[in-house]
N, C-alpha and C positions, 0 to 999 in steps of 0.2 A: 082198140087193142090189138097187135100186129100179130099176123099168123107167120110162124116160122116153122122149119124143118129139122129137126136134130136128129142125127142116128145115136142110136143107143143098143147095147147088148140086148139080145133076146132074155135073158135072165133077168136084166135089170127091168125092163120094160115089164117082164109077168111078175116081177115083185110090186111094182106098182100097182097093176092091174089086180092083183091079189088083194092089196091092202085098201084101195078104192072101192071095191066090191065089198069088203068085209064091213067099211065106213058108211057103204051107200052114198057114195060122191063119185063123180068122174073122173078118169084118170087123169084127163087134161087138168083137173083143178088142183089135184096133189102135187103134179108136176110144177103148176105155175106156182104154188105155197112154197116148193122147195126152192124155186130159182130165187124167190122174193127171199126168203131166208137166207140164203147164199148172198143175194145181193147187201141187205143190211149188214150181215156178220162178216162179211170179206171184203166187199167192195165199197162200203160207204163210209168215209173218213167219221173216226170217232171224234166227239168234239169236249166229251166229259167223262169221268170215270164212275158216272152213276150206273152203268150197266156192267162193271167189273165187281167180282167178289174176292172177299181176301182169300187167300191159300195159307193152308199151315206151313210152316217152315221147321217144324218141331218145337222140342219143350224149350222154355226159357234156360239159358245157361247160367245168366246172373242177372239179379232185378236190377232196373235202373234206380240211381239214388237221384236225390233233386240236384246235387252239384255236377252230375253228369251232362258233359257238353258234346252232344252227339254230333252237331252241326262242325265244330271245331275239329273234331276227330276226322271228318270227312276232308275237309278242305286243307289241311296240316300235309304239305308235302314230304315231310320227314326226310 
């Protein structure tokens, strides 16, 4: 493991210390965990959609019929 020096505001560090104390864990462990989560969520390339969750875009305006061709609609330049 690599030792590093990171400068953070007193407020942020105090918040991590309070949380660590409440959980009975070292502050450094919480900070490492936060850094790892950031790395996985923001820095690592995503290779599939398994981690994505669908978002609601509202109600259905018109149900699809079997003869509807969405791909053709998207590709037609009109």
